[in-house]
C-alpha positions in Angstrom: 64.6 71.0 94.0 68.0 72.0 95.4 68.9 72.1 99.1 70.9 75.1 100.2 72.9 75.2 103.4 72.7 78.5 105.4 75.5 79.1 107.9 75.4 82.0 110.2 78.3 84.0 111.6 78.4 82.2 115.0 78.6 78.9 113.2 81.3 80.2 110.8 83.4 81.4 113.8 83.3 77.8 115.1 84.3 76.4 111.7 87.0 78.8 110.6 89.7 80.5 112.6 92.9 82.3 111.9 95.2 79.2 112.0 97.8 77.5 109.8 95.2 75.5 107.7 93.4 78.8 106.9 96.6 80.5 105.9 97.4 77.5 103.7 94.0 77.8 102.1 94.7 81.4 101.1 98.2 80.5 100.0 96.7 77.9 97.7 94.4 80.6 96.3 97.3 82.8 95.4 99.1 79.8 93.9 96.0 78.9 91.8 95.9 82.5 90.5 99.4 81.9 89.1 99.2 78.3 87.9 95.6 77.7 86.9 93.0 79.2 84.5 91.0 81.6 86.8 88.1 83.7 85.8 88.1 86.8 88.0 86.2 89.9 86.8 86.9 93.4 88.0 85.5 94.4 91.3 82.0 95.9 91.2 81.9 98.8 93.6 78.9 100.9 94.9 79.8 104.0 96.9 77.4 105.2 99.5 78.9 108.6 100.0 76.1 110.0 102.1 77.0 107.6 104.9 80.8 107.0 104.3 80.1 103.6 103.0 80.9 101.3 100.2 79.8 97.9 98.9 82.1 95.6 96.8 81.1 92.5 94.9 84.0 90.1 94.2 84.0 86.6 92.6 86.2 84.1 90.9 86.1 80.7 89.4 89.1 78.4 89.6 89.2 75.9 86.8 88.5 72.4 88.1 86.8 73.5 91.3 83.3 72.2 92.2 82.1 75.6 93.4 82.6 79.3 93.1 81.7 82.1 95.4 80.1 85.6 95.0 81.0 87.8 97.9 79.1 91.0 98.7 81.1 92.9 101.3 80.4 96.3 102.8 82.4 98.9 104.7 80.6 101.6 106.5 83.4 103.5 108.3 81.2 105.6 110.6 79.6 102.5 112.1 81.9 102.3 115.2 80.4 105.7 116.3 77.1 103.9 116.8 78.5 100.7 118.2 78.5 98.7 115.0 81.4 97.0 113.1 82.5 98.8 110.0 82.5 95.7 107.8 79.7 93.4 106.9 78.3 91.3 104.1 77.7 87.7 103.0 79.0 85.1 100.6 77.0 82.8 98.3 78.5 79.5 97.0 77.3 78.1 93.6 77.9 74.8 91.8 80.4 75.3 89.0 78.6 72.6 87.0 75.0 73.8 87.2 75.1 77.2 88.7 72.7 76.2 91.4 73.3 77.7 94.9 75.0 75.4 97.4 75.4 77.6 100.5 74.8 81.1 101.8 77.4 82.1 104.4 76.0 84.9 106.6 79.4 85.9 107.8 78.9 89.7 108.3 82.4 90.2 106.9 84.0 87.7 109.2 85.4 85.4 106.4 86.7 88.5 104.6 88.5 89.6 107.8 90.0 86.2 108.2 91.1 85.7 104.6 92.6 89.3 104.6 94.6 88.5 107.7 95.7 85.2 106.3 96.9 87.0 103.1 99.0 89.2 105.3 100.6 86.1 106.8 101.3 84.7 103.4 102.9 87.9 102.2 105.1 88.1 105.3 106.1 84.4 104.9 107.4 84.9 101.4 108.7 88.5 101.5 109.9 89.4 105.0 113.2 88.5 106.5 113.0 85.1 108.2 114.4 86.6 111.4 111.8 89.4 111.5 110.7 89.9 115.1 109.4 93.5 115.4 106.1 94.5 113.8 104.5 97.9 113.3 100.8 98.0 112.8 99.3 101.2 111.4 95.6 101.3 112.4 93.7 100.1 115.4 90.6 98.4 114.0 89.7 94.7 113.7 92.2 94.1 111.0 95.0 95.6 113.0 94.5 92.9 115.7 94.1 90.1 113.1 97.2 91.1 111.1 99.4 90.9 114.2 97.9 87.5 115.1 98.5 86.4 111.5 102.1 87.5 111.6 102.7 85.4 114.7 101.8 82.3 112.7 104.7 82.8 110.3 107.3 84.8 112.1 108.6 84.9 115.7 107.3 88.3 116.6 108.7 89.5 119.9 107.5 93.1 119.9 104.8 95.2 118.2 104.0 98.9 117.9 100.5 100.3 117.2 99.8 103.7 115.7 96.4 105.1 114.8 95.0 108.6 114.4 93.1 108.1 117.6 95.9 107.6 120.1 93.6 106.4 122.8 92.2 103.7 120.6 95.8 102.6 119.7 96.6 102.6 123.5 93.6 100.4 124.3 94.5 98.0 121.5 98.1 97.8 122.6 97.1 96.9 126.1 94.6 94.3 124.9 97.1 92.6 122.6 99.9 92.6 125.2 97.6 90.6 127.4 96.2 88.4 124.6 99.5 87.5 123.1 101.9 87.8 126.0 104.4 90.0 124.2 105.5 93.7 124.3 102.9 95.7 122.4 103.2 99.5 122.7 101.2 102.4 121.4 103.0 105.2 119.5 101.9 108.8 119.2 104.1 109.2 116.1 103.9 106.8 113.2 107.5 107.4 112.3 108.5 106.1 115.8 106.4 103.0 115.2 108.1 102.3 111.9 111.6 103.0 113.1 113.5 99.7 113.7 110.5 97.5 112.7 111.0 94.5 110.5 107.4 94.2 109.2 105.0 97.1 108.8 101.3 96.5 108.1 99.0 99.3 107.1 95.3 98.5 107.9 93.4 101.8 107.4 90.9 103.3 104.9 93.1 106.3 104.5 92.7 108.4 101.4 96.0 110.2 101.7 99.4 108.6 102.6 100.2 107.8 106.2 103.4 105.9 105.6 106.3 108.1 104.3 109.1 106.9 102.1 111.6 108.8 104.3 110.9 106.5 107.3 111.8 103.2 105.5 114.9 101.3 106.4 116.9 98.5 104.6 115.4 95.1 105.3 111.9 96.2 106.1 108.8 94.5 104.6 105.6 96.5 104.2 102.2 94.9 103.7 99.6 97.4 102.6 96.1 96.1 102.8 93.8 99.1 103.1 93.9 100.5 99.6 91.1 98.5 98.0 89.4 101.4 96.3 90.6 104.0 93.8 90.5 106.9 96.3 92.3 105.0 99.1 96.1 105.5 99.5 98.1 104.5 102.6 101.7 104.6 101.2 103.5 107.6 99.8 104.0 106.9 96.1 107.8 107.6 96.6 107.9 104.5 98.9 106.7 102.3 96.1 109.4 103.8 93.8 112.0 103.3 96.5 111.2 99.7 97.2 113.6 97.0 95.9 110.7 94.7 95.3 107.0 95.4 94.8 104.6 92.5 94.8 100.8 92.7 94.0 98.1 90.3 94.8 96.7 91.0 91.4 98.5 93.4 89.1 95.3 94.3 87.1 93.7 95.3 90.4 96.7 97.2 91.9 97.2 99.2 88.7 93.6 100.3 89.0 93.0 100.8 92.7 96.0 99.8 94.8 99.1 101.6 96.0 100.6 101.0 92.6 97.8 102.9 91.1 98.9 106.1 93.0 102.5 105.5 92.2 101.8 105.3 88.5 99.6 108.4 88.7 102.4 110.3 90.4 104.7 109.6 87.5 107.4 108.2 89.8 107.0 104.8 88.2 106.6 104.0 84.5 103.5 102.4 83.1 105.8 99.9 81.3 107.5 98.8 84.5 107.4 95.1 85.3 106.2 93.9 88.7 105.5 90.6 90.4 102.4 88.9 91.7 102.5 87.1 95.0 101.2 83.9 93.4 104.2 83.8 91.0 106.6 84.0 94.0 104.7 81.2 95.8 104.7 79.0 92.7 108.4 79.6 92.3 108.0 81.3 88.9 109.6 84.5 90.1 112.1 85.3 92.9 110.9 87.2 95.9 113.3 88.6 98.5 116.9 87.8 97.6 118.7 89.4 100.5 118.2 90.9 104.0 118.7 94.5 103.0 115.9 94.8 100.4 112.8 96.9 101.1 109.8 94.9 100.0 106.2 95.9 99.5 103.1 93.7 99.2 100.1 95.5 97.8 97.0 93.5 98.9 93.7 94.8 97.4 91.7 91.6 98.1 90.8 89.2 95.3 87.8 87.2 94.4 89.9 84.1 94.3 90.6 84.5 98.0 86.8 84.8 98.6 86.1 81.6 96.6 88.8 79.8 98.4 87.7 80.7 102.0 84.0 80.1 101.1 84.8 76.6 99.8 87.0 76.0 102.9 84.1 77.0 105.3 81.6 74.9 103.3 83.7 71.8 103.4 84.2 72.1 107.1 80.4 72.6 107.6 79.7 69.4 105.6 82.3 67.6 107.7 80.7 68.9 110.9 77.4 67.5 109.7 73.9 68.6 110.4 74.7 70.2 113.8 75.8 73.3 111.9 73.8 75.2 109.3 70.2 75.1 108.4 68.9 74.1 104.9 66.1 75.3 102.7 65.1 74.2 99.2 65.1 76.4 96.1 63.9 75.7 92.6 60.8 74.9 90.7 
C-alpha cells in the first residue's frame, strides 16, 4: 500500500510563489538539462479545435533524482469569455525507483504559470543587459503580469509598456500593475511604440502569426518569446530570428519542431545546419551568452518537461516540510 499526497491549488499557492528560490529552482532545471543525463520525450499534444483548446503532456526524468513528474496542461483560449482561466491541468509525481505515485498536484495550471515566469527571469538574467530598466510586455493575460513580476526579480525595471490586441484589456492591466508594483506602467495602442526604446521585450500570447516585427528591433534589446509552444503558434517574425546576434533555445529539439526557430527554418531565412545555443549551456558556462551591450538576443522558451519535474519536486518538498497541515493523503495499491 502506498500513501499519495494530494495538494490542491490553494495549498500550492501558499507553498510556491514567484520568488528567488523558485527562479533558482528553474535555473537548476536548465543547468541539469545541460550537465546531467535527462530523459525528456517529445511533447504529446491533443488539439481540441472545436473549442479553441489544446492539451499537452510533458515529462522528464533527471538522472539521480528521487522523483519525476508527468504534467497534463490545458489551454482553452476562449475560456475568459465565460469567466474561466485559459490554462488548467495537474501534475503527478512518481518515485524514480519504483514508479509508484507520490503526489498529485491539483494546480489548475498555477505551477506551469509560475515556472514559465521563472524561466523568463532566468533568460533575462543571463541574456539581457545588466542595466536593463524598460520592459515591453506583449499580451495582457496572466502570464503578462507574471513575466513583468519575474523580470523585477533579476533586473531593476523602472518602466513597463503593455500592448495587447484588446487595448482596453492592456489599459486595465497597466493600471493594475502600476498600483501593484509602484512603477510607471503604460498601455500602448501600437506594439511598435511599446517596443521602441525597451531593453527587454517579452511576448506572452497564443498568436498564430507574428506580432513582433524585425524592423522594430534595436541594438541591445533582449526578446523572450514564450508563447510559441505549438507548431502553429508564431509570435516573432522569422526575419527577427535571422537578424538576432544570439538565439538561445530552452530545448533545441523542441524549438526546431514548434518554437520560433521552427518558423525561421521553414521560411528559409536560417539554414537547417546553423548552430544555436541552449539556455542550460549558457548557465553552465559551456557557451557564451551576451558578449556586449549592442547585441540583439532572443530566448525561445517553449516550456520543457524538465521544468515541470523541477517545480513539482520543489512543491512536494515544501509540502513535506510544511507537514500534515497541507495536503490530504490516500492509499493506492493492492
